[in-house]
Each structure stands twice: as structure tokens, then as C-alpha cells.
C-alpha positions, -999 to 999 in steps of 0.1 A, spaced: 541 331 -770 576 326 -756 586 361 -766 555 376 -749 562 356 -717 599 367 -717 588 403 -722 564 401 -693 591 386 -671 616 413 -680 590 441 -675 580 427 -642 616 426 -630 621 462 -640 592 473 -618 596 449 -589 627 465 -573 609 474 -541 578 475 -521 564 511 -517 542 502 -487 571 486 -469 593 516 -479 567 540 -464 570 523 -431 608 523 -432 608 560 -443 585 569 -414 608 550 -390 642 559 -402 639 591 -422 608 612 -414 622 625 -382 645 649 -402 632 645 -437 596 655 -431 575 679 -452 586 709 -432 624 704 -435 629 684 -467 603 684 -495 596 647 -503 588 657 -539 624 669 -543 637 635 -530 612 617 -553 624 637 -583 659 622 -580 668 592 -601 666 558 -584 704 555 -587 708 588 -569 684 579 -542 701 545 -536 736 562 -536 724 586 -509 708 558 -489 740 537 -491 761 567 -479 737 572 -449 736 535 -442 774 534 -441 777 566 -419 794 585 -447 772 617 -446 787 644 -424 762 656 -398 738 627 -406 732 599 -381 742 564 -394 710 545 -402 718 509 -411 697 495 -439 697 464 -460 697 465 -498 660 455 -496 653 484 -472 669 508 -497 649 493 -526 617 497 -506 624 533 -495 633 541 -531 600 526 -543 581 547 -518 598 579 -528 593 572 -565 556 566 -558 552 602 -547 
């Protein structure tokens, strides 16, 4: 029984990184102005690995992407946006 409980906790942690609904709201507020379906295909963003999405979001948040406005985000915001994109 202990092994099953530990497995359930580990599996839950692996899938609980972000809230897709909250990420959708953040995406619409911070990203959709430029990254909408006409300019950037969301499916292409969603196809990236979670690590790649978070790396890109970190760079944007820190203002390190040339030609891209700085968009301050917390780690939780990045997790939520990533969860939203991966739900596509």
C-alpha cells in the first residue's frame, strides 16, 4: 500500500507543474497580442518541450529577447503558461 501511495504522489507531482486554465488567462493577457493564431501558430509553441518553453519564457521575462517587450512573470506564471500550451 505504501508503494502505491508513493507512486501516486510522484505521478501527481509530475503532472501538477501548472494550471492550464490560469495559463490561458495569462497567455491571453501577456502573449496573445503578438503570439496569436495569425502570427505564431500555437501548435508550434505547444510542440516544444516544457524545458524549451520555460527557457523562452524566462528570457522574455528577463528582457533578453531582442525585439520582444519585457514581460515580467513569476515561476508560477511560467508553469501555468507552459501547462496551457502543452494542453493544446
